[in-house]
C-alpha positions in Angstrom: -10.7 -5.3 -6.0 -8.8 -8.6 -5.9 -9.2 -8.9 -9.7 -7.7 -5.4 -10.2 -4.8 -6.3 -7.8 -4.2 -9.5 -9.7 -4.1 -7.8 -13.1 -1.7 -5.1 -11.7 0.5 -7.8 -10.3 0.6 -9.6 -13.7 1.4 -6.4 -15.5 4.2 -5.6 -13.0 5.7 -9.1 -13.3 5.4 -8.9 -17.1 7.3 -5.6 -17.1 10.0 -7.1 -14.9 10.3 -10.2 -17.2 10.6 -7.9 -20.3 13.2 -5.8 -18.6 15.2 -9.0 -17.6 15.0 -10.4 -21.2 16.1 -7.1 -22.8 18.9 -6.3 -20.4 21.2 -9.4 -20.4 24.5 -7.4 -20.9 27.0 -7.8 -18.1 28.0 -4.7 -16.2 30.5 -4.1 -13.4 29.6 -2.3 -10.2 32.4 -1.0 -8.0 31.8 -0.1 -4.3 34.7 0.5 -2.0 36.9 -2.6 -2.6 34.1 -4.7 -3.9 33.6 -5.4 -7.6 30.5 -7.2 -8.8 29.9 -8.2 -12.4 26.5 -9.5 -13.5 23.5 -8.9 -15.8 21.8 -5.5 -15.5 18.5 -7.0 -14.5 20.1 -9.0 -11.6 22.0 -6.0 -10.3 18.8 -3.9 -10.5 16.9 -6.5 -8.5 19.6 -6.7 -5.9 19.6 -2.9 -5.6 15.7 -2.9 -5.3 15.9 -5.5 -2.5 18.6 -3.6 -0.7 16.4 -0.5 -0.9 13.4 -2.3 0.5 15.5 -3.6 3.4 16.9 -0.2 4.2 13.5 1.5 3.9 11.9 -1.1 6.2 14.7 -0.6 8.7 14.3 3.2 8.7 10.5 3.0 9.0 10.8 0.5 11.9 13.3 2.6 13.7 11.1 5.7 13.5 8.0 3.8 14.4 9.7 2.4 17.5 11.1 5.9 18.4 7.7 7.5 18.0 6.0 4.8 20.1 8.5 5.3 22.9 8.1 9.1 22.9 4.3 8.9 22.9 4.1 6.4 25.8 2.9 7.7 29.1 5.5 7.4 31.9 4.8 4.7 34.5 4.1 6.3 37.8 
């Protein structure tokens, strides 16, 4: 199983590297009053990381809420 995971990780990293090499053009992203210019690959990675952070936060919030609801009241 570890071998399969290692191969999948290498394929994933290779795809990311290929994407980064082929997408070096600069783009500008506007959000509210912010303006960021950078390579497509870098901005895609930043968007991915922000998505991971927000997903982790939402899952953590719901897990904590579910745990609180399912606890037995202290008598």
